[in-house]
N, C-alpha and C positions, 0 to 999 in steps of 0.2 A: 817481687816484692808483695808481701800481705798487706793490703791497705785497709781492708775492713773485714770483721769477724760478726755475722749476725745469727743467733742462737733463738730459736723459739720452741717451747714446750719440751725441753729435753730435762729429764730427772726434776731437779729442783729448779728448774730455771723457767721462768715464764716467758720473758723475752730481754735480752740484751743485744746491744751493739757495742763493738769496739773499734774505733780507728787507731791504728798502729802508727808509731814512728819508723822512720826508715834507718834508725840504728838500734838502740839497746832498749827494748821494752820489759819492763820486769812486772811479775804478777806475785802478789803476797796475800797470805789470808790464814787464817785459824786453821787447824786441821779440822777436816769435815766441812769447811764452808764452799766446796764446790769446785777447787781448782782441778779435780780429776774429771768432772763433767766437762769443763772446758777442753782439757786435752781429748777427752773421749769424743767430743763433739767434732773437733777437727780431723781426728782419725777416722771417723765415720764418714765425713765429708771427702776424705782421700782416699775412700775405698774399702775400710775397714769394715769388720763384721759389726753387725748391729747387737749391741748387748741386749739380754733379756730384760724387759720393763724398763728401756731406757727412755721411752717416751712418756712424759709426764701424765700422771693417772688422770682419767677423764678427759684428756686433751685429744681432739680428733686427729691429730697428725702431728709428727716432730719435723723441725727444718733446720738445716744447717747451711749456711751461706759463706762462701770465700771469695773475695773480691781481689785479685791479683793486678799489679801493674806489670806488664812485661816489655822490658826495653832491650835486653841483649838480642842481638840479630840471631846468632846460633841458637838461640833457645826458640825465637820466633820460626826458624827455619825447620826447627825439629817437631814444633808445635804443627806446622803445616803438612809435614810429613805424616803426622796423626789425624790429619784431616778435620784439625779443630776448626770448627765456623770462624769467619774471619773476626779479627781482634780489633774492635773500633778504640780509637783514641788509645791504644796500648793496653787497653784494660781486658781482664778475663774472668768470668763469674764460674765458679765450680758450687753446684750446690746438690744435696741429698734431702728427699723428703721421705719421711717413713710414716706409713700408713698401716697400722696393724701389722701383721707378717710380711709385708711388700715395702719396697722402697724404690725411688726413682732418682737415677743420678742424671743432672744436665750440665753440659758446659755451654756458656752463652745461650741458654735457653732451648739448646737441642738434647734431646735424651739419648745417654750413651751408656756403653756396658761398663761394669766395674773394671773389668780389665783395661779398658781404655782409660777409666778414670784413675788407676794407678799408674799408667805411663804417663799421664800428663802431670800426676803430681809428681813424679819423681824427676821431673824437669824445673819444679818450682820452689820445692821447699823439701828441707830434712829435718825431720822429726826423731828427736833422741828420747825416746822412752819405750822400755821394755820391748827393743828391737824391731820397733815399728819405723817403717819409711825412712831407714838409716843407708843412704847411697854408699858411704863408705864400708857396708858390710856386703856388698855387692862385689865379687871377685872381679867380674869384667870392667868395672870402674876403676881398678887400681892401676893398671897400665896407663889408662888414659890419663889420669891425675899425676901419673910420673911424668908420662909425656910433657903434658903442660908444664909441669914443675921446671922441667929442664929443656923446655921448648926451643932455646936459642942454641944450646951445644947439639940439641937432637936434630935440628930443621935439616941440615944437609944431608944427613944419613937417612933420615926418614924420606926426603923426597928422592933420594937415589933407590931405596928399596921399592917406593911406590912405581918410579918409572920402570924399574927393572922387571916387576912384578906385572906391571901392565902387559910390557912387551911378553914376557912368558906365558901369561894367560893366553894372549891372542894365539901365539903359536900351538900351546897345548890344544885350544878349540880346534886351529886347523888341522892340526896333527891327527886329532881324534875322528874329524870329518875326512879324512884322506886315509885312515887306516881300514881297509877293508877286508873281509874274508873273499877268496877267490871266487865263490857263488855269488856273493853279494855284488863283487865288482863286475862280473859277466851281466847280472841283471842291471846294473846301471848302464853299463855300454850297450846294451841291447836298447834300453828305454831313451838314452840321449841320441843314439844313432837313428832310431826310428823318428823321433821328434825332428832332428836335424834334418832327414831325406824328406819328410812331411813339408816341411816348408821350402826347401830346396826345389822340390817338385813343382810346387806352386807357380815358379818363377815372378814373385810378386814385384810390382814396381810402386814406388812411392806414389801417393796421390791416385792410385788406381782406384780404391775403394770408392772415391767422391766422384768420378766419372762413371762408374758402374752404376751407382745408386740413379743418377739422373738419367741414363740412357734406359734402366730397367723401368723407370717411370713411364718413359715415352713407350718403350716396347710393350709394357703391360696393358697399354690403352691402344696399342697400334690396330688391330683389327676393327675395333670401334671407330677410330679415326678414319680409316680408307673406307669402310663401308657408310659410314655418314656422309662423307665428303663425295663419295660417288653417287649416292642419291641426290645431294645438293647439286652436284653438277648435271645431273641428267634432269631435274627439275627446272633448273635456269636456262638449260640448252633447249629442252624440248618443250615441256609444258609451258613454263612462264615465257620463254623466249618466243615460241612460236605465237603465243596469244599477244604479247605485246607487238610483234611483227605485224600480225593482221590489224591490230586495232590502229597502229601507225599508218599504214596503207589506207585505212577506211578516213583518217582524220585528214591524211594529204589530200585526199580526193575530194574533200568538201571545203578545206580551209580557204581555198582560193576565192570562194564565193562569199566568205565572211571573214573578215579581218579580225574580229574578235576571237577567232578560233586558233589563230597563229600560236599565240602563248601556250594554249593546251597541246598543239603539235609539238613545240619545242618541248616541253616538260616530258612527252611521252618519248620524243627521240632521245633525251638524256637518259631516261630509264632504260631504252633498248642498249645505249652505249654502255651503261654500268653493268647491265646483265653480261654483255658481250664480255667485258674485262673480268667479271666474276667468273665466267666459264673459263676464259683462258688460264686464269689463275689457278681454278682447282684443277683443270687439265694438266698444266704443267706440275702441279705439287704431286699428283697421281701417278705422272710418268716418272718423277724422281724419287718416290717414296714408294715401297712395296712391304707389305708384311709375310713375314716367313716364320713359320712355326718353328721351323729348325733352328733358325737363328736365334729366336727368342729362348728356346730351351736351352742351346749352349751361354747365352747371356746370363740365365738364370742360374745355370749350374755354375758358372766361374763367380758370380756374387755369393752363393753359398758357400763355394770352398773359401773365398776371401773371409766371410763372415766367421766360419767354423773356425779357422786359424786365428781369427781375432778374439773369438771367445776362449780359446785355449792358451793363448800365449802373449796376449797384449791388446790393449783398446784401439791402438792404431795399427798401420802398417809398420811404421817406423819402430813401434815397440815390438813388434812381430820379428823384425828384421834385427834388432838390438838382442832379444832373446836368442836368436839362431847364432849370432855372433858369440854370446856366452856360451852356447851349447858347443860349439867348436874348440872353444879355450878349454872347456871341461873334458870333452873327449880327449882332448891332446893331454891334459893332466893325467886323466885315467890310464890311456894308453902307455904314458911313460910314468905311471904311478910309483913305482919301485924307485925310480931316481929322485923323483919329486919328495916322496917321503924321507929318503935318505937326506937329502938336502934340509928339511924340516927337522929332521933329528939332529943333525950337526948344529943347527942355529939354536935348537932347544937348549943342547948340551952347552952350547957357548953361554947363553944367556943365564941358564940355571947356575953355571959357576960364578957367574956375576952376580946373581940374586944372594947366592949362598955366602959371598964374601961381605956384600953388602949388610945381608941380616946379620953376620955375625959381628961386623963393626958396631951396627945399632944395638945388639945385645950388650956389647962390651961397655958402651958409651952408657947403656940404660944402667948396667949394674954399678958403674960407677957413680952415676947421679943418684941412684937409689940408696947407696951405702951413704952418702952425704944428707940424702932425705931422712933415713933411717936413724942417723947421728942426731938430726935435729929434731925428730920427733922423741927421740929417746931422752934428750935433756928435757923437753918439754914436759914428759912424763914424770921425770925424777922432781921436777917442779911442783907438780902435782900429788907429791908424796908415794910415786909407785918407785920406791927406793932400791929394789933388786930387779927393775925391769929389764928387760931384753926384746929388742923390736928389730926384725929384719923383714926382707922380702924374698920371696922364693920364686925363682926363675925355673919354669920348666918348658920345655921344647913342644911346639904344636906338631901335630903330624905332617901337616901339609903348609906349603908357602902361603903367605897373606900379603896384601898389600900394606900390612903393619908390622911386616916380619914375621919372626918365627917363635914370639916368645908369649907364653902364658905366664903371668906375674901375678902373686898377691901377697899381701902382708900378713905375718905371723909375729907372734907376742907370747912371752912368757912374763907373769907378774910377781912370782915368787921363786926362792931359790931351790934349786932341784926338780923345778917343774918343766915338763916339757914344751917347747913352743908349738902353738897351735894357731890355727887360722883364727882372725878376727870373730868370724861369724860363730865362732864355738866360746866364746868369753861369756858366761852366764850371768854373771851380776849385771843387772841394769844400771845401778848407779857407777859401777867401776867402767862399765862399758862407755857410759856417758862422758865420763873423763878422759877415757881413752880417744874417742872421739873428738873432744875438746882439744886435746893435745894435737891432733892430727890436723883438725880444722886450722889450729893457730899458725901451723906450719903450712898450711896449703891455702889459705884464706886469698892469697892474691891470684890463684890459678882455678879456684873451684868457681863455676860459673852458676851453682844455685845460690840465689840470692837471699833466701829465708833459711833461718836455723830456729828450730825450736828445741829447748832443753828443758827436761823434766828428770827429776831424781838425781841431776848433776852433783847436788851437795849433800847426798845419802852418806851418813857415815865420815864426814870430813870437819874440820873445825880449825881454827888457829890459823897457822901460816899458810896451810894447804887450802883453806878457804880463801884465804886474800891472793894467793897465786891462781885460783879458779877465776876470782872477780876479775883479775888484772888480764887473764888471757881472754875472758869474754868480752872485756871491753877492747881488747887489739882486733878481735874478729869484727866487733861492731863498728870498726871504723869504715870498713868495706864492705859490710853485709848487714842486713837487718836479721837482729837475734830477738828472740822471745824466749824469755827463761822465768820458770816457775821454780820459786826459792824460798827457804825460811832464815837463809844466812844474810845478816845483815850487810856483811862485806860485799856479797853480790849486789843487793838490793841498792845499796848507795851509789853505784855506777850508773843507775837508771838514767835514760833520757827522758823516759816516760813511765812513770810508775802507776800500776792499778792496783787497788785493794778489792779483793773478793770477800763478800761478807754473806753469812745465812742469817736471814730474818724471819720473824713470824709475822704475817698479815693477814688480817681477817680468819684467823685458824687455820692458817696456810704457811707452811715453811717454804721460803723462796731464797734462792741465791740471786744476788746483785752484785755488780762492779761498779767500781767510782774511779775516775782519774784523779789523782792527789795531786794538788799543787804543792809548792815547796814546803810549806809548814806543815800539811798533812803528811809528807813525804818523812819529814823529821819525826813526827808522832809515831808513824809505821815503824820507821827505824828503831827508835826507841821501844816499842813493842817487842820488836824482834831481840833487841839486846837484853832487855829487863824483864821480858815476860810480863805477869800478871801486873804488879807493882811498878809504876812510871815514877821514877823521882826526877828532880830537876838535874841532879848529877847525871842520871842517864839520858835525859834530853839534851843535857849539853854534849854528851859523849856522841849522841846521835848527829846535832848539828855539826860537830868538828869532822865526825866521819863523813859527812856529805861533802862539806867543804874540802876535805882531803881528795876524794874521789873527784870533786870538780877539778882540783889542780892537776891531778893525775891525768884526766883525760885531755887536758889541754897539752901536757907534756906527751 
C-alpha cells in the first residue's frame, strides 16, 4: 500500500507531500492544475522515462519518493528474490532523484537499476494511465490471475501436475545423463575404471592417514634423534662418567678424615648413580630404535600416495572409499547402460502419460473457470457502457511441459460490432483501456495481490449512468484495495474516503502547484464545482451534499 508521496522540484511543484488512505483516494482539480505532474512523478519513481524539462526551472534537482507498506507474505518473498534491502517495520521506500540528464533510483537507500525498479514496482502498484505499469496487460499474468480466481477448483489438478512434472523432470535429467554416444561411453568407462583401480591398488585402511602422519614426524627426525642420543650416551658414560667416578674415589679417600665431607661425597655418589641410570636408558633406547633410510622412504612414499588420493577424491580416507563405492555403481550402470536406459525410458513414458492426462484435466478445468470469469467480466464491461463487447480467453499449448501445465493463456476483447477480437495490449484508447482494466479488477479484486491501484483517464468520454457505474465499481474495489483516482466526475469523487484538491497558484511571481486534503465541507464545495462549473448556486451545493450523503450510504451497503 502507498502510504506517502513526496515530490520536490518537479515541473510546477516546489514541494508537496501526500498521506494516502488505505481505501479510496480521490484527486481533483482544474484542467492544467498539475494532476498530470503527480501521475508523471509517480511514473518516474516507478522506472518511467524522464520527460524533457520535467525538473523545475533553476532547481538543482528533482526528487520523487514513494513510501509503501508491505504486509503480504508472498509479495515479501518475491521482494527477497529480487534482493531488495531488508524491509524494516514492513515499509519500503522507492525514490528517484533527477540531476540534469542523470537520475539515481534507490530502494530503502540502496542504489538500484531502473530494470530492478520496474520489477519491484510491478509487485506493489498498478497504474492505469496511457499503458503504464498495467499488470493486466502482461500476458504471463493472465494465467496466474485465472488460477487464483479458480484456486479451490484447480488446487487438486495443479498439485497433481506439479508432482508429475517433478518426477518427469528428474527422469529426463537422469536419462540425459545416461544417454551417451559409444565413444563418450568408452571414455567414461576408461576414466572410471582408472580411478577405481587407483584407489583399489592403494589398499587404504580407515584411520591410516592419522597414524602415518605421526610416524612420519618421528621418522623425519629419526637421524637427528639417534645421532644426538648416541653423543649424549657417550658423554655420560665416558667423559662425564669417568670424571665423576674419579672425583668420587678421591672424595671417598679423604672423607674418613673429616666428617663434614661425607655429605659432599654422598651428593657425588648420587650423581654417579644418575649418570649410570641415564647411560642404561640411552643404551636401551638405541638398541630398540634404529634409523633406516629405506624404511623412511617407504613411509614417505606411502604418505604421499594417501595424500594424493585424498586430494583427488575426498578430504579423508572415508571420503575416498565412499567415492570408490560410487565409482563401482557408476561402472555397473555404464556397463549395463542399455538396460538401464531402457528402464528409464519406460518409466519416463509412464510418467509422461500421467503428466499429459493431468495437464489435459487442468486445461479443461481452466477453460471452464475462464468461461465463468469472462462472463463476469463481460457483464462488468456492459455495466461500463461497452454494450457490444465480447471478452474471452485464448488457450494455446506450450511446446514443453511445465510444473504449471501446458497452457499459455491470455485475454482477448472486441468492443465494437464486426471488430475482430484482439489481445488486451492492443487496445489503443487510454480511457477505454482504463475502464476495461476497472471491469477486470472488479471481478479479480479478491485474488489480485497488488494492493494499490491508480486510475487516470478512467472518466474520459463518459457521463450519466456509465459514470455512476464506474464510481460503484471503483468503490467496490476500494473495499479490499487501496485506490488512487484522478477524476473530473462528481459521481466518482463523491465516493472518496479521502479527497485531495490540486490547485495552481501564483506566489511571488512564480506559478506553483499545491495539494490540499479536503474536510467534508470542502469536499462538498469541490463536488459542487465539478457539478456546476464556474457558477456554484445553493441548488448545486445542495445537490453536491445529497450526492455525498448517497455515496456514504452506498459505501455502507
